[in-house]
C-alpha positions in Angstrom: 36.5 -2.4 -25.4 33.2 -2.2 -26.0 29.8 -1.2 -24.3 27.7 -3.9 -23.3 24.9 -1.1 -23.8 25.3 -0.4 -27.1 26.9 -3.4 -29.0 24.2 -4.9 -30.9 25.4 -8.2 -30.0 25.1 -7.8 -26.4 22.1 -6.9 -24.3 20.9 -3.6 -25.3 20.4 -1.8 -21.6 21.4 -2.8 -18.3 18.6 -3.7 -15.9 18.4 -1.4 -12.5 18.0 -2.7 -9.1 14.3 -0.9 -8.5 13.0 -3.4 -5.8 11.2 -1.9 -3.1 10.8 -3.6 0.6 7.7 -5.0 -0.5 8.9 -6.3 -3.8 11.4 -8.5 -1.9 9.3 -9.7 1.3 11.4 -7.4 4.0 8.6 -7.7 6.7 10.4 -4.9 8.9 10.7 -2.8 6.5 7.2 -3.0 5.4 5.9 -2.6 8.8 8.0 0.8 9.0 6.6 1.9 5.6 3.1 1.5 7.1 3.9 3.1 10.6 5.2 6.0 8.8 1.9 6.2 5.9 -0.4 5.9 9.4 1.8 8.8 11.0 1.4 11.6 8.3 -2.2 10.2 7.4 -1.1 8.8 3.7 -4.5 7.0 2.9 -2.7 6.7 -0.7 0.8 5.0 0.7 -1.4 2.9 2.9 -3.8 1.9 -0.2 -1.1 0.9 -2.4 0.9 -1.2 0.6 -2.4 -3.0 1.6 -3.4 -4.1 -2.2 -0.5 -6.8 -1.5 -3.1 -8.0 1.1 -1.1 -7.1 3.9 -3.4 -7.0 6.5 -1.7 -4.1 8.8 -2.3 -1.8 6.2 -5.5 -2.8 5.4 -6.1 -2.5 9.5 -4.6 1.0 9.5 -6.0 2.0 6.4 -9.6 1.2 7.9 -8.4 2.9 10.7 -7.2 6.0 9.0 -10.1 6.1 6.9 -12.5 6.2 10.5 -10.6 8.7 11.9 -10.7 11.0 9.3 -14.6 10.7 8.7 -13.6 9.2 4.6 -16.8 6.8 4.0 -15.8 6.9 0.5 -13.0 4.8 1.7 -14.3 3.0 4.0 -17.2 2.3 1.2 -14.4 1.1 -1.4 -13.2 -1.4 1.3 -16.3 -2.4 2.8 -17.2 -3.3 -1.1 -13.8 -5.5 -0.9 -15.4 -7.5 1.5 -13.6 -6.0 4.8 -16.2 -6.5 7.7 -14.3 -4.1 10.0 -14.6 -0.9 7.7 -18.3 -2.0 7.2 -18.9 -1.7 10.6 -17.5 1.4 10.7 -19.2 2.7 7.8 -22.5 1.7 9.8 -21.4 3.5 12.7 -20.6 6.5 10.9 -24.0 6.5 9.2 -26.2 5.6 12.6 -24.4 9.1 14.1 
């Protein structure tokens, strides 16, 4: 009996299932991840989740950045065309 991982006549390695809810498109799981990241005030995770264009993640990212007074994050989002971030950034600048 030969092992498919070592037999030169077959595939050399097996693939593991590394799919995440964002990869599989599970909207409920994605919403849960967004909610948990917002509750933990995890800007990095919200940024990662928003990179796929998920509007809820972007909205949560803008809201959290505003709450934390993170002008760098708001500026980054505004430069990407996010009007809400631009408005909040203006409000923070005007006091």
